[in-house]
Structures are given as C-alpha cells and as structure tokens.
C-alpha positions as CSV (number, residue, x, y, z in Angstrom):
1,M,140.2,94.9,110.4
2,L,139.8,94.9,114.2
3,Y,142.7,94.0,116.7
4,F,142.7,93.1,120.4
5,A,145.7,93.4,122.7
6,L,145.9,90.3,124.9
7,P,148.1,90.0,128.1
8,V,151.3,88.0,128.0
9,G,153.6,86.5,130.7
10,K,152.1,85.5,134.0
11,M,148.8,87.2,133.1
12,R,148.6,85.3,129.8
13,L,145.1,84.1,129.2
14,S,144.3,80.4,128.7
15,A,143.5,79.1,125.3
16,K,139.9,78.7,126.3
17,S,139.8,82.4,127.5
18,Q,141.5,83.6,124.4
19,S,138.8,81.9,122.2
20,R,136.3,84.3,123.7
21,F,138.0,87.2,122.0
22,V,137.8,85.8,118.5
23,Y,136.2,88.5,116.4
24,R,133.5,87.4,114.0
25,M,132.0,89.5,111.2
26,P,128.3,90.2,111.9
27,N,125.8,88.2,109.8
28,D,123.9,91.3,108.8
29,T,122.3,90.8,105.4
30,Q,120.4,94.1,105.8
31,S,123.5,96.2,105.7
32,M,125.1,94.2,102.9
33,A,122.1,94.4,100.5
34,K,122.3,96.4,97.3
35,V,118.8,97.9,97.6
36,K,116.8,99.0,100.7
37,F,113.1,98.4,100.3
38,A,110.4,100.0,102.6
39,I,107.0,98.3,102.7
40,P,103.9,99.5,104.5
41,K,102.6,98.4,107.9
42,G,99.0,98.9,108.7
43,S,96.0,99.0,106.4
44,L,98.2,98.1,103.3
45,E,100.1,95.4,105.1
46,E,98.1,92.3,104.3
47,A,97.6,93.1,100.6
48,T,101.3,94.0,100.3
49,F,102.4,90.6,101.7
50,S,99.9,88.9,99.4
51,L,101.5,90.5,96.3
52,M,105.0,90.0,97.5
53,E,104.4,86.3,98.1
54,K,103.5,86.0,94.4
55,S,106.5,88.1,93.4
56,W,109.1,86.1,95.3
57,T,109.3,82.5,96.3
58,K,110.2,83.2,99.9
59,V,108.8,86.1,102.0
60,K,109.4,85.7,105.7
61,R,108.9,88.2,108.5
62,K,111.2,87.8,111.4
63,S,109.3,87.4,114.7
64,R,108.8,90.5,116.8
65,T,110.7,92.7,114.3
66,Y,109.9,94.8,111.3
67,I,112.4,93.0,109.1
68,V,111.3,90.9,106.2
69,T,113.5,88.5,104.3
70,L,113.2,87.5,100.7
71,D,114.9,84.8,98.6
72,D,117.0,87.6,97.1
73,P,119.8,88.6,99.5
74,D,120.4,91.8,97.5
75,I,117.2,93.3,98.8
76,A,116.8,94.4,102.4
77,V,113.1,94.9,103.4
78,K,111.7,96.7,106.4
79,M,108.2,97.6,107.4
80,L,107.3,101.2,108.1
81,R,104.3,103.4,108.3
82,P,103.1,104.3,104.7
83,Q,102.8,108.0,105.7
84,E,106.6,108.1,106.3
85,I,107.8,106.0,103.3
86,P,107.7,108.7,100.6
87,T,109.9,111.0,102.7
88,F,112.4,108.2,103.6
89,V,112.6,107.3,99.9
90,S,112.9,110.9,98.7
91,D,115.8,111.5,101.2
92,G,117.6,108.4,100.1
93,L,117.2,106.5,103.4
94,Y,115.5,103.8,101.3
95,D,115.9,103.1,97.6
96,V,112.4,101.9,96.9
97,G,109.2,101.7,98.8
98,I,105.5,101.0,98.6
99,T,103.0,103.6,99.8
100,G,99.7,105.1,98.8
101,K,99.6,107.7,96.0
102,D,97.8,109.9,98.5
103,W,100.8,110.1,100.8
104,I,103.2,110.9,98.0
105,G,101.2,114.0,97.3
106,E,100.6,114.8,101.0
107,T,104.3,114.7,101.8
108,K,105.3,116.5,98.6
109,S,108.1,113.9,98.2
110,D,110.3,114.1,95.1
111,V,110.2,110.4,94.2
112,Q,109.9,108.4,90.9
113,P,106.6,106.4,90.7
114,L,107.4,103.1,89.0
115,L,104.3,101.0,89.2
116,D,100.6,101.2,90.2
117,L,100.2,98.0,92.3
118,E,96.4,98.3,91.9
119,Y,95.4,97.5,95.5
120,G,94.6,99.7,98.6
121,R,92.1,101.6,96.5
122,I,90.6,104.5,98.4
123,R,88.9,107.8,97.9
124,L,89.8,110.9,99.9
125,V,86.5,112.8,100.4
126,I,84.9,115.7,102.1
127,A,82.1,114.6,104.4
128,I,79.7,116.6,106.6
129,P,76.9,115.7,109.0
130,D,73.7,114.4,107.4
131,S,71.7,117.3,108.9
132,Y,73.7,120.0,107.0
133,K,72.2,121.3,103.8
134,F,75.5,122.2,102.0
135,K,76.1,120.5,98.7
136,S,79.8,121.3,98.4
137,L,82.8,122.6,100.4
138,D,82.7,125.8,98.4
139,E,79.2,126.5,99.5
140,M,80.1,125.7,103.1
141,I,83.1,128.1,103.1
142,A,80.9,130.9,101.7
143,S,78.2,130.4,104.3
144,Y,80.6,130.4,107.3
145,A,82.4,133.4,105.9
146,K,79.2,135.4,105.6
147,Q,78.3,134.6,109.2
148,K,81.8,135.2,110.4
149,K,81.9,131.7,111.9
150,I,85.1,129.6,112.2
151,L,85.0,126.6,109.9
152,R,86.8,123.6,111.4
153,I,87.8,120.7,109.3
154,S,89.5,117.5,110.7
155,S,92.0,115.5,108.6
156,E,95.2,113.5,108.6
157,Y,96.1,115.2,105.3
158,L,97.1,118.7,106.3
159,T,99.0,119.6,103.1
160,T,96.3,118.2,100.8
161,A,93.5,119.8,102.8
162,S,95.1,123.2,102.8
163,K,95.8,123.1,99.1
164,Y,92.2,121.9,98.3
165,I,90.6,124.5,100.5
166,K,92.6,127.3,98.9
167,Q,91.4,126.2,95.4
168,Q,87.7,126.9,96.3
169,N,86.3,130.0,94.7
170,S,84.6,131.1,97.9
171,Y,87.8,130.9,99.8
172,K,89.6,133.0,97.2
173,K,86.8,135.5,97.4
174,Y,86.7,136.0,101.2
175,F,90.3,135.1,102.2
176,G,92.5,135.6,99.1
177,S,95.8,133.8,99.3
178,K,96.0,133.4,103.1
179,D,96.8,129.9,104.3
180,P,94.1,128.2,106.4
181,Q,95.3,127.8,110.0
182,I,96.6,124.3,110.7
183,V,95.9,123.2,114.3
184,T,97.9,120.5,116.1
185,P,98.4,119.8,119.8
186,W,101.9,121.4,119.6
187,L,101.5,124.3,117.1
188,R,99.2,126.5,115.1
189,I,100.4,127.8,111.7
190,G,98.6,129.8,109.0
191,A,97.3,133.3,108.9
192,N,93.6,132.6,108.4
193,K,92.0,131.6,111.7
194,S,88.6,131.7,110.1
195,V,89.2,128.3,108.4
196,Q,91.0,125.8,110.5
197,I,92.4,122.3,109.6
198,H,92.7,120.2,112.8
199,L,95.2,117.3,112.6
200,S,93.4,114.0,113.2
201,F,95.1,111.0,114.8
202,G,92.4,108.6,113.7
203,A,88.6,108.1,114.2
204,T,88.1,111.2,112.1
205,E,84.5,110.3,111.4
206,A,83.6,110.5,115.1
207,K,84.5,114.2,115.4
208,P,81.6,116.1,113.6
209,P,79.5,117.9,114.6
210,D,80.8,118.5,118.1
211,A,84.5,119.1,117.6
212,V,84.6,120.0,113.9
213,D,82.2,120.9,111.1
214,A,83.5,118.7,108.3
215,I,86.2,116.1,107.6
216,M,88.5,115.2,104.8
217,D,89.0,111.4,105.2
218,V,89.6,108.2,103.3
219,T,86.9,105.8,102.5
220,E,86.5,102.6,100.4
221,T,82.7,102.1,100.4
222,G,81.4,105.0,102.5
223,T,79.7,102.7,104.9
224,T,81.6,103.9,108.0
225,L,80.7,107.5,107.2
226,E,77.1,106.6,106.8
227,Q,77.1,104.8,110.1
228,N,78.4,107.9,111.8
229,Q,75.6,110.1,110.2
230,L,77.9,111.7,107.7
231,K,77.4,112.3,103.9
232,I,80.0,112.7,101.2
233,V,79.7,116.0,99.4
234,E,82.8,115.7,97.1
235,T,85.8,113.5,96.2
236,V,89.2,115.1,96.5
237,L,91.3,112.3,95.0
238,E,91.5,108.6,94.4
239,S,94.5,106.6,95.4
240,T,96.1,103.1,95.2
241,A,99.3,101.6,96.4
242,H,102.4,102.5,94.3
243,L,105.9,101.3,94.0
244,I,108.2,104.3,94.2
245,A,112.0,104.8,93.9
246,N,114.6,107.3,94.9
247,K,115.7,109.3,91.8
248,K,119.4,109.1,92.7
249,A,119.2,105.4,93.2
250,L,117.9,105.0,89.7
251,K,121.0,106.7,88.4
252,D,123.3,104.2,90.2
253,K,123.8,101.4,87.7
254,E,124.0,98.6,90.2
255,K,120.9,99.8,92.2
256,R,119.0,100.5,89.0
257,E,119.4,96.9,87.9
258,K,118.1,95.5,91.1
259,I,115.3,98.0,91.3
260,Y,114.1,96.9,87.9
261,D,114.3,93.3,89.0
262,I,111.8,94.4,91.7
263,V,109.6,96.1,89.1
264,T,109.6,93.1,86.9
265,V,108.5,90.5,89.5
266,M,105.9,92.8,91.1
267,R,104.5,93.9,87.7
268,G,104.3,90.3,86.8
269,A,102.3,89.5,89.9
270,V,99.9,92.5,89.3
271,Q,99.3,91.3,85.7
272,G,98.9,87.7,86.9
273,R,95.9,88.6,88.9
274,K,94.0,89.9,85.9
275,F,94.3,86.9,83.7
276,L,93.6,83.1,83.5
277,H,95.9,80.7,81.8
278,I,93.9,78.1,79.8
279,Y,94.7,74.9,78.0
280,L,92.2,73.1,75.8
281,N,92.0,70.5,73.1
282,V,90.0,71.0,69.9
283,E,89.4,68.9,66.7
284,E,90.9,70.2,63.5
285,K,87.5,70.8,62.0
286,N,86.6,73.2,64.9
287,L,90.0,74.9,65.1
288,S,89.4,77.9,62.8
289,K,85.9,78.3,64.3
290,L,87.3,78.4,67.8
291,L,90.0,80.9,67.0
292,S,87.7,83.2,65.0
293,S,84.8,83.1,67.4
294,L,86.8,83.9,70.5
295,P,88.4,87.3,70.0
296,S,89.9,87.2,73.5
297,L,92.2,84.4,72.4
298,K,95.1,86.6,71.2
299,N,98.2,84.9,69.8
300,P,97.5,81.5,71.2
301,T,100.0,78.7,70.9
302,V,98.5,76.0,68.7
303,S,100.2,72.6,68.8
304,P,99.3,69.3,67.1
305,L,98.6,66.5,69.5
306,S,99.7,62.8,69.2
307,A,96.1,62.0,68.3
308,K,95.6,62.7,64.6
309,G,93.3,65.6,63.8
310,W,93.5,67.2,67.3
311,Y,95.3,70.3,68.5
312,G,96.2,71.8,71.8
313,I,95.5,75.5,72.5
314,N,97.5,77.3,75.1
315,T,96.7,81.0,75.8
316,V,96.0,83.6,78.4
317,V,92.6,85.3,78.7
318,P,91.3,88.2,80.8
319,K,89.4,87.0,83.9
320,S,86.6,89.4,83.1
321,E,86.0,87.7,79.7
322,F,86.3,84.1,80.7
323,H,82.6,83.6,81.7
324,K,81.6,84.8,78.3
325,M,83.7,82.1,76.6
326,I,82.3,79.1,78.5
327,P,79.1,78.6,76.3
328,K,81.3,78.4,73.2
329,L,84.1,76.4,74.7
330,R,82.0,73.7,76.1
331,K,80.5,73.0,72.7
332,I,83.6,72.8,70.5
333,A,86.5,72.1,72.9
334,Q,87.6,69.3,75.2
335,G,89.9,68.9,78.1
336,L,89.8,72.5,79.3
337,V,92.3,73.3,82.1
338,V,92.2,76.7,83.8
339,H,94.5,78.1,86.4
340,E,95.5,81.5,87.7
341,P,99.1,82.3,86.8
342,R,101.5,83.4,89.5
343,Q,103.0,86.0,87.3
344,I,102.8,87.3,83.7
345,L,106.1,89.0,82.9
346,E,105.7,91.5,80.1
347,L,109.5,91.6,79.6
348,E,109.5,93.6,76.4
349,E,107.2,96.4,77.8
350,I,109.2,96.5,81.1
351,K,112.5,96.8,79.1
352,R,111.0,99.7,77.1
353,D,109.8,101.4,80.3
354,E,113.3,101.0,81.8
355,E,115.0,102.5,78.8
356,N,112.6,105.5,78.8
C-alpha cells in the first residue's frame, strides 16, 4: 500500500488537483507472470516466431521493444541474444529459454534441455584456406609446432575451441595440458602462446589467411566458406535450437506446470510440421485393401458414411511418405482431403517425459 500526505487548510488542494495524486497499480503483465521465457533474437528469430505462432493463437511483438506477448498471461516473453540465454536461464533470471545447443555447451550452463525444436540446424566446423594442404586440425597443429610457428585460430566459440584443440593428439604431444592462449581486445589468458584462439565478433570467414590461419565457425551449407576460398577439414559438432529450463524452476510446482504447458504446445507444433492429416472415402470392397496396402496408415479412424457401403478414413501420415501413397490412393479412394495440422499433441508421451 502506498500513501501520500496532502495539504489541508488554506493550502488544501482542489478536487481536480487531488485527482492527480490517485495511485494506480501498474499494468505490468511481465512482472506478474508465473514463468519468464527468453527467446532468441538474430539468426534464430524468424524460425522461432514461426514455431511460436503455431504453438499459441496470439504472438505479438510490441513495437520498438524486445517484449513479446502471448495469449497466455502467465508467460512473460522477452527477446535476447541466443549466446546469453543459457547463462540467464542457468542463473534463474529466466525460467525457460530457446537457444542453440552449441551455446549451451559453449557457456557451460547447467540447464535442463526439454525439447529439440529441430530448426536452426548448423555445423560448427574447422576451415582453412584452400591453398593449405592440411587434412585435419591435428596435422596443422603438428606442422606449426615443428616449425615453432604461432597457430592462430579465430572463433566466437572460445570455450569449445579451447576444449577441441586440447583433445588433438598433436597438441597433447607438443604442449601437454597447457591451455591455448585466448586473445580478446581486452585480455589474454592461457599459458600456451604458440596456439592462440582469437575472439571473433563476426565475419570470421574473412580473416584467413592474413589475420589468422584457421577458423572455427558455423555453417549451414558451406557456400559462404567456399566463396571466401576456405575449405572444411572437419566438423566439431552439429546443433539445433533447443528449449531449455532452469533446474530450480522445474522443482517449483506452479512453474513446472506452466513450463510443461510450454513443452506441450511447442512439441505439438514441432510434430505438426512432420505430418499430414488426411481424410478420404473408400468403398467397403476396397477398405481392407486400402488398410493393408498402406502401412503408413497407423490406427486410422474408420467411420461408416451415410451412403451405404462407404467408409470415411481419418488419419495422420508422415509427409515424407505421402507422395508414395498417391498412386494407390487415387485408384481405390475418393474425396481425398489433405492439410497440414497446426499441432499434433502427443499427450501420453509428454506426460511420461514429465513424470520421468
């Protein structure tokens, strides 16, 4: 409760003036929400909004802000950089978040992965100039060590790069357990100055061979690397966008319920992209033939129609299998209707995952 002291007597304010001092509770749905949800801005932004629009009926971004509103007032959504989200979720500043699996490992964040969202698919690779003859990072480390040359590698992924470099046999042979030196504009850490990891702020592929000898960078197709006269010598890891949660939040009964509401609708949207919902009519004489000849039709709903001797089939089939069904369907079925489901909610499986 908030109180104001207003003057009395000759200095008493008019009714109009007093009305200006009426205290009103702020309309701040973000602070009143049960769950704080961080979603990525940047390269994952468009795909994230696309999935969320299938998960909720209303997804609206407030103009010139990073706040997103859903049709569920218990969820407060804010857009942040994906690199920061794992740490914010781990520290409990947000209860759930969406980020790349690569950044979960890079930040060493202690979070609970809940769902692979199956978009933002990238590879983190080692790439070197086309003119170099090396076939692997291990071979490159050995060559530079023998020549006592400094090997410089540029990357946004300092933790991942350091760990991966130290795993190479040639590195262990020449440098033992020393950490490669990490170089940023404001500090240098790591005992081994012979192998350096230079922090990249972007345009990593532009830096070899003048500034660095190799890069550890993300790629989807490899086209950008090729255009910059670089070749991939090995893949470090593969990554997709993941839904993650704070472990303490999952132990809070109220938060856990809402978090699994989020899991349910987003998992339904992910599954919905993989299948087609089909309706078709078939004569009774062709019913068994249809069901036996199309193994993808699992547990269909079969209903008698008003027209005697006809049945309606209602089922879900994998998108990847649908084109194979067309030759058979067009010969023995009628009235085929196909649409992409908004969501397929595997409620029993989700409940089992939640209990485990």
